[in-house]
C-alpha positions in Angstrom: -10.8 -51.6 12.1 -11.9 -49.1 9.4 -9.4 -46.5 8.3 -10.8 -43.0 8.1 -9.9 -40.9 5.1 -9.5 -37.1 5.3 -9.9 -34.5 2.6 -8.5 -31.0 2.7 -11.4 -29.7 0.7 -14.0 -31.8 2.5 -17.5 -32.2 1.1 -18.9 -30.6 -2.0 -20.7 -28.1 0.2 -17.5 -27.0 1.9 -15.8 -26.8 -1.5 -18.5 -24.3 -2.8 -18.2 -22.3 0.4 -14.4 -22.0 0.0 -14.7 -21.0 -3.7 -17.3 -18.3 -2.8 -15.2 -17.0 0.0 -12.1 -16.8 -2.2 -14.1 -15.0 -4.9 -15.3 -12.4 -2.4 -11.7 -11.9 -1.0 -10.3 -11.5 -4.5 -13.0 -9.0 -5.4 -12.4 -7.0 -2.3 -8.6 -6.9 -3.0 -9.3 -5.8 -6.6 -11.7 -3.1 -5.4 -9.1 -1.6 -3.0 -6.4 -1.7 -5.7 -8.7 0.3 -8.1 -9.8 2.6 -5.2 -6.1 3.4 -4.4 -5.4 4.3 -8.0 -8.6 6.3 -8.3 -7.9 8.1 -5.0 -4.4 9.1 -6.0 -5.6 10.3 -9.4 -8.3 12.5 -7.8 -5.9 13.8 -5.1 -3.3 14.8 -7.7 -5.9 16.5 -9.9 -7.5 18.4 -7.0 -4.2 19.5 -5.6 -2.5 20.3 -8.9 -5.1 22.2 -10.8 -5.6 25.3 -8.6 -2.2 26.7 -9.6 -3.0 26.2 -13.3 -6.0 28.6 -13.0 -4.0 30.9 -10.7 -0.7 31.2 -12.7 -1.8 29.8 -16.1 -0.9 26.5 -17.8 1.1 28.2 -20.5 3.2 30.2 -18.0 4.0 27.1 -15.9 4.8 24.6 -18.7 6.4 26.9 -21.3 8.0 29.5 -18.9 11.8 29.3 -18.7 12.3 31.2 -15.4 11.9 29.6 -12.0 11.9 32.3 -9.3 9.0 31.5 -6.9 10.3 33.8 -4.1 11.1 36.9 -6.2 9.3 40.2 -5.8 7.6 39.3 -9.1 7.6 35.5 -9.0 8.0 33.3 -12.0 6.9 29.6 -12.1 8.2 28.4 -15.5 9.2 24.7 -15.5 9.9 24.2 -19.2 13.6 23.5 -18.6 12.7 21.2 -15.7 10.3 19.2 -17.9 12.9 19.1 -20.7 15.6 17.9 -18.3 13.4 15.0 -17.1 12.7 14.0 -20.7 16.3 14.4 -21.9 17.9 12.8 -18.8 15.6 9.8 -18.8 16.1 9.3 -22.6 19.9 9.4 -22.2 19.8 7.1 -19.2 17.7 4.6 -21.3 20.1 4.9 -24.2 23.0 3.9 -21.9 21.3 1.5 -19.5 19.0 -0.5 -21.8 21.6 -2.0 -24.2 23.8 -2.9 -21.2 20.9 -4.4 -19.3 19.6 -6.5 -22.3 23.1 -7.7 -23.2 23.7 -8.7 -19.5 20.4 -10.5 -19.5 21.3 -12.4 -22.7 24.7 -13.3 -21.1 23.0 -14.7 -17.9 20.3 -16.6 -19.8 22.1 -17.9 -22.8 25.9 -17.7 -22.7 27.3 -17.4 -19.2 29.0 -20.5 -17.6 27.0 -21.6 -14.6 29.7 -20.8 -12.0 30.0 -17.2 -13.4 26.3 -16.7 -13.7 26.0 -17.8 -10.0 28.2 -14.8 -9.1 26.8 -12.2 -11.5 23.1 -12.9 -10.8 23.3 -12.2 -7.0 25.4 -9.1 -7.8 22.6 -7.8 -10.0 20.0 -8.5 -7.4 22.2 -6.7 -4.8 22.1 -3.6 -7.0 18.3 -3.7 -6.9 18.4 -3.7 -3.1 20.8 -0.7 -2.6 18.9 2.4 -1.4 18.7 5.4 -3.7 20.6 7.6 -1.3 23.6 5.3 -1.5 23.8 5.7 -5.3 23.7 9.5 -4.7 26.4 9.4 -2.1 28.6 7.3 -4.4 28.0 9.7 -7.2 29.0 12.6 -5.0 32.2 10.9 -3.8 33.3 9.2 -7.0 31.5 10.5 -10.1 31.2 14.2 -9.4 35.0 14.7 -8.9 35.7 12.9 -12.2 33.1 15.0 -14.0 34.6 18.2 -12.5 38.0 17.3 -13.9 36.5 16.7 -17.3 34.6 20.0 -17.0 37.8 21.9 -16.1 39.6 20.4 -19.1 36.9 21.3 -21.5 35.9 24.7 -20.3 39.2 26.0 -18.9 39.3 28.8 -21.4 35.6 29.6 -21.4 34.9 32.8 -19.4 31.1 32.4 -19.6 30.8 28.8 -18.3 29.4 28.3 -14.8 31.4 25.5 -13.2 29.2 23.0 -11.3 31.9 21.0 -9.4 30.8 17.9 -11.4 27.1 18.1 -10.3 25.6 18.2 -13.8 23.3 16.4 -16.2 25.9 13.8 -17.2 26.4 12.8 -13.6 22.7 12.4 -13.2 22.3 10.4 -16.4 25.1 7.9 -15.4 23.6 7.4 -12.0 20.1 6.8 -13.5 21.6 4.4 -16.1 23.1 2.3 -13.3 20.0 2.4 -11.2 17.7 1.0 -14.0 20.1 -1.9 -14.7 18.6 -4.3 -12.1 15.1 -3.8 -13.4 16.0 -4.2 -17.1 18.3 -7.2 -16.4 16.0 -9.2 -14.2 12.8 -8.8 -16.2 14.6 -9.2 -19.6 16.3 -12.4 -18.3 13.0 -13.8 -17.1 11.5 -13.0 -20.5 14.3 -14.7 -22.4 14.2 -17.8 -20.2 10.4 -18.0 -20.8 10.9 -18.5 -24.5 10.0 -22.0 -25.5 13.1 -24.2 -26.0 11.6 -25.5 -29.3 12.3 -22.1 -30.9 16.0 -22.4 -30.1 16.3 -26.0 -31.1 14.5 -25.5 -34.4 16.7 -22.5 -35.3 19.9 -24.4 -34.5 18.6 -27.4 -36.5 18.1 -25.2 -39.5 21.8 -24.2 -39.4 21.7 -20.8 -37.5 24.5 -20.1 -35.2 23.9 -19.5 -31.4 24.3 -15.7 -31.8 21.9 -15.6 -34.8 19.4 -17.6 -32.8 19.6 -15.2 -29.9 19.0 -12.1 -32.0 16.8 -13.4 -34.8 14.6 -15.9 -32.8 14.8 -15.6 -29.0 14.8 -11.8 -28.6 11.8 -11.3 -31.0 9.9 -14.0 -29.1 10.7 -12.3 -25.8 9.8 -8.8 -27.1 6.8 -8.2 -24.9 8.8 -9.0 -21.7 11.8 -6.9 -22.8 9.5 -3.9 -23.6 8.0 -4.3 -20.1 11.5 -4.1 -18.7 12.3 -1.0 -20.7 9.1 0.8 -19.7 9.6 -0.1 -16.0 13.1 1.2 -16.3 11.8 4.5 -17.7 9.4 4.7 -14.7 12.2 4.1 -12.3 14.4 6.8 -14.0 11.7 9.4 -14.3 10.5 8.9 -10.7 13.9 8.9 -9.0 14.5 11.9 -6.7 17.0 11.2 -3.9 20.0 10.2 -5.8 19.5 12.8 -8.5 19.1 15.6 -6.0 22.6 14.8 -4.8 24.4 14.6 -8.2 22.5 16.9 -10.6 23.2 20.3 -9.0 19.5 21.3 -8.7 19.6 24.3 -11.0 16.6 25.0 -13.4 18.8 25.4 -16.5 18.9 24.2 -20.1 19.7 20.4 -20.0 23.2 20.5 -21.5 25.7 17.9 -20.4 27.8 20.1 -18.1 24.9 22.3 -16.8 23.5 22.1 -13.3 20.0 20.8 -13.8 16.8 20.0 -12.0 14.4 17.1 -12.6 10.6 17.2 -11.9 11.1 15.0 -8.9 13.9 17.0 -7.4 12.0 20.2 -8.0 9.3 19.0 -5.6 11.7 17.4 -3.1 13.9 20.4 -2.9 11.3 23.1 -2.1 8.2 21.4 -0.7 9.4 21.7 2.9 9.3 25.5 2.9 7.0 26.4 0.0 3.8 28.3 0.8 0.7 29.6 -1.0 1.1 29.8 -4.8 4.6 28.3 -4.7 3.3 25.2 -2.9 0.4 24.8 -5.3 2.7 25.0 -8.3 4.8 22.2 -6.8 1.6 20.1 -6.6 1.1 21.0 -10.3 4.6 19.7 -11.0 3.6 16.5 -9.3 0.5 16.3 -11.4 2.6 16.7 -14.6 4.9 13.9 -13.3 1.9 11.7 -12.6 0.7 12.4 -16.2 4.0 11.2 -17.5 3.7 8.0 -15.6 0.2 7.4 -17.0 1.4 8.0 -20.5 4.2 5.5 -20.0 1.7 2.9 -18.8 -0.5 3.6 -21.8 2.4 3.1 -24.1 3.3 -0.1 -22.3 -0.2 -1.5 -22.8 -0.1 -0.6 -26.5 3.2 -2.2 -27.0 2.2 -5.3 -25.0 -0.9 -5.7 -27.2 1.2 -5.2 -30.3 3.7 -7.9 -29.0 0.8 -10.3 -28.4 -0.5 -9.8 -31.9 2.9 -10.4 -33.4 3.4 -13.5 -31.4 0.2 -15.0 -32.9 
């Protein structure tokens, strides 16, 4: 009795048909991806530009007074833009070193039993909703900040007390929120470095720590840069948690001032805004969108630079 053989692919004709169908499916998926980005870009431009012509780009970007509902309304968001830049930068200064060091610990130095505990904890941080971070900030961080504020400004008659809802609280919450992104991507980049690099460095007499900082981290630079930039995107695009802990005041971004980020400016007022006020909020969204585009451009430049160095 002859045994029949079966093939998943089948004949050459079937193979070509499958390849052609797969190519068409991939092309359609790529088209919809590009279409989504293009549609979002067009929508933001169309929705955000009318207020620029109505109010003036200079008045919106460089104005320092935000009073959209006053008798003579003002739509200046300079302090809001500055807050987003300063707050994100400070969060990166705090979160990135901690994140990278944690990634090094998990990938290179942690005992396996301890790494088996820390790794799931980091992944759990990534799954916690933003509003939970905000609530924890309100319940735990803001009272601490208020005590510090009282101690520092107890003799200052001009200081407006915020109850702990200030820039520092927002920065600390943002720094914690970007940790999972930085840690997970950096750890993957470090583990992806070829073992030959480490073995060659150790064979030449370098210590483990020297090998990590002189060999492994430079080799993983492109992945670490990706982690940092994605962390920046997470920080600058966060709204819910920041709206709870930052105080939502359009003020100069000083550590103990109540502040407002670009995202919270849109979230706080879009529900009741009308006419010019609403159009300016769309302009704020357009500015935020431009920031994200600039970040992606920087990412691509750094990635290309990293690839060149690797060669």
